[in-house]
C-alpha positions as CSV (number, residue, x, y, z in Angstrom):
1,M,57.9,26.8,-50.8
2,L,57.1,28.3,-47.5
3,A,58.4,27.0,-44.5
4,A,56.0,25.6,-41.6
5,S,56.1,27.5,-38.9
6,R,55.9,25.8,-35.5
7,R,54.7,27.5,-32.4
8,S,55.0,25.4,-28.9
9,F,53.4,26.7,-26.2
10,S,54.1,26.2,-22.7
11,R,51.1,25.9,-21.0
12,T,51.6,25.0,-17.2
13,R,48.4,23.9,-15.9
14,S,48.4,24.1,-12.2
15,A,47.3,21.1,-10.7
16,P,43.9,21.7,-8.1
17,Q,44.5,23.2,-5.1
18,L,42.7,22.1,-1.6
19,S,41.6,24.7,1.0
20,E,39.1,25.0,3.9
21,A,36.4,27.7,4.2
22,V,33.3,28.5,6.0
23,I,29.9,28.7,4.1
24,V,28.1,32.3,4.5
25,E,24.9,31.9,2.6
26,A,23.3,29.7,0.0
27,L,23.2,31.5,-3.5
28,R,21.1,28.8,-5.1
29,D,20.4,25.3,-5.0
30,D,24.4,24.0,-5.4
31,A,26.1,27.6,-5.3
32,W,27.7,28.7,-2.2
33,R,29.6,32.1,-0.8
34,L,32.1,31.4,1.5
35,D,34.0,33.4,4.4
36,D,36.5,34.7,2.2
37,G,34.3,36.3,-0.5
38,R,34.7,33.6,-3.3
39,L,31.7,31.5,-4.8
40,A,31.9,27.9,-4.6
41,Q,29.3,24.9,-6.4
42,Q,28.7,21.8,-4.8
43,A,30.7,18.8,-6.1
44,T,28.2,16.4,-7.5
45,S,30.3,13.8,-5.0
46,C,29.5,15.7,-2.0
47,L,26.1,14.5,-1.1
48,I,25.7,16.2,2.2
49,T,23.9,19.7,1.2
50,P,26.3,22.5,2.7
51,Q,24.4,24.8,4.9
52,A,25.5,28.2,6.6
53,G,28.1,28.0,8.9
54,D,29.5,24.5,7.6
55,R,33.5,24.4,7.6
56,V,34.1,22.4,4.3
57,L,36.9,21.5,2.0
58,L,37.4,23.1,-1.3
59,V,39.0,22.3,-4.3
60,C,40.3,25.4,-6.8
61,M,40.5,23.9,-10.4
62,A,43.0,25.6,-13.2
63,D,40.1,27.9,-14.4
64,D,39.4,29.3,-10.9
65,S,36.3,27.7,-10.2
66,H,35.6,26.3,-6.7
67,Y,33.9,23.4,-5.4
68,V,32.9,22.1,-2.1
69,L,34.2,18.6,-1.8
70,H,33.2,17.5,1.7
71,V,31.3,19.0,4.6
72,L,33.9,18.9,7.4
73,S,32.0,20.2,10.4
74,R,28.8,21.7,11.6
75,R,27.5,23.5,14.5
76,D,24.3,22.5,14.2
77,R,24.4,18.5,13.7
78,R,20.6,17.9,14.0
79,R,19.8,18.2,10.4
80,A,21.4,17.0,7.2
81,T,20.2,16.8,3.6
82,L,21.5,14.3,1.2
83,A,21.2,15.3,-2.5
84,V,23.1,15.0,-5.5
85,P,23.5,18.3,-7.2
86,G,21.6,18.9,-10.6
87,A,20.6,15.1,-10.5
88,G,16.6,14.6,-11.4
89,Q,16.6,11.2,-9.6
90,L,18.6,9.5,-7.2
91,S,18.5,5.4,-7.3
92,I,20.4,3.5,-4.6
93,R,21.0,-0.3,-5.8
94,Q,22.3,-3.0,-3.1
95,G,21.5,-6.1,-2.0
96,S,19.8,-4.8,1.3
97,V,19.0,-1.6,2.1
98,D,17.9,-0.7,5.6
99,V,16.5,2.6,7.3
100,S,16.5,2.9,10.5
101,A,14.9,6.2,12.8
102,T,15.1,6.2,16.6
103,Q,12.0,8.6,16.2
104,T,10.3,9.3,12.7
105,I,10.7,8.2,8.9
106,A,8.5,10.4,6.4
107,L,8.0,9.5,3.1
108,R,6.6,12.2,0.8
109,A,6.4,12.9,-2.9
110,A,4.2,15.2,-4.9
111,G,3.3,12.8,-7.4
112,E,3.3,9.0,-7.1
113,V,4.7,6.6,-4.3
114,E,5.4,3.0,-5.1
115,I,6.3,0.1,-2.8
116,T,6.8,-3.2,-4.3
117,A,7.9,-6.4,-3.2
118,V,8.3,-8.9,-6.0
119,H,9.2,-12.1,-4.5
120,G,8.7,-11.7,-1.1
121,P,5.7,-10.5,1.5
122,L,5.3,-6.5,2.0
123,S,5.0,-6.5,6.0
124,L,3.7,-3.2,7.8
125,N,3.6,-3.7,11.6
126,A,2.7,-0.7,13.8
127,R,0.6,-0.1,16.9
128,N,-1.9,1.7,14.9
129,I,-2.4,1.9,11.1
130,F,-4.2,4.9,9.4
131,T,-4.9,5.1,5.9
132,S,-6.7,7.7,4.0
133,A,-7.4,8.6,0.2
134,T,-9.4,11.6,-1.0
135,E,-10.8,9.9,-3.9
136,A,-10.6,5.9,-3.8
137,I,-9.2,3.2,-2.3
138,V,-8.8,-0.2,-4.3
139,H,-7.8,-3.4,-3.0
140,T,-7.2,-6.6,-5.4
141,A,-5.9,-9.5,-3.9
142,R,-6.6,-13.5,-4.4
143,S,-7.1,-14.1,-1.1
144,C,-8.1,-11.5,1.8
145,V,-8.1,-12.8,5.3
146,G,-8.2,-10.4,8.5
147,Q,-8.5,-11.3,12.0
148,V,-9.6,-8.5,14.3
149,D,-11.6,-8.4,17.7
150,Q,-14.2,-5.8,16.6
151,F,-14.7,-4.4,13.3
152,L,-16.6,-1.4,12.4
153,L,-17.6,-0.3,9.0
154,N,-19.6,2.7,8.1
155,A,-20.9,3.7,4.5
156,R,-22.6,7.1,4.4
157,Q,-24.4,5.8,1.2
158,L,-24.3,2.2,-0.3
159,L,-22.6,-0.7,1.4
160,R,-22.3,-3.6,-0.9
161,L,-21.4,-7.5,-0.4
162,H,-21.1,-9.5,-3.1
163,G,-20.1,-13.1,-3.6
164,E,-20.8,-16.4,-5.2
165,Q,-21.3,-17.9,-2.1
166,V,-22.1,-15.4,1.5
167,M,-22.0,-16.7,5.0
168,L,-23.1,-14.7,7.8
169,T,-22.8,-16.0,11.1
170,A,-22.9,-15.1,14.5
171,R,-22.3,-16.9,18.1
172,Q,-25.1,-15.3,19.6
173,D,-27.1,-12.5,18.0
174,A,-27.5,-11.7,14.2
175,K,-29.3,-8.3,13.9
176,I,-30.7,-6.5,11.0
177,D,-32.3,-3.1,11.4
178,A,-33.7,-0.9,8.5
179,E,-37.1,0.5,7.1
180,R,-37.4,-2.2,4.4
181,I,-35.8,-5.3,4.2
182,S,-36.0,-7.6,0.9
183,L,-34.6,-11.3,0.9
184,G,-34.4,-13.1,-2.2
């Protein structure tokens, strides 16, 4: 009969240690070289992307991996990038979200941009509104009402207005000018 042998391993797992460091350079999207030569990854919860010169809070794990937990200070405070390391999509879910800027806001996408207001109006207010498309602009609505002081429309080839009933009225003059005019 064999006696079972017991081995007990006395593993003393060290607790994570906090320290601070300065970022020297970015190695790839979420890895950084520190001023003391260590390498650190950006923690998923660190939403402000570190940049060279930032003083950061680090955690050193038991397996000797290092993570940037927070950006503590930055010399150049003019720019910050919010990003979640390794995430392909970022969602903000809140009852109300307000994005404000004293100068400019830019929305850019290499693919599709969608703005939807399911139960309420979508309001665009600006001194000037410019729209352009390289292929098509399609408007679909049950009703379309526009009020302008002047409306200029220039079509290079075909301009077609069609409706069950069409009314053109002018308070003073109505002018139709063409090489050929067909009515009826």
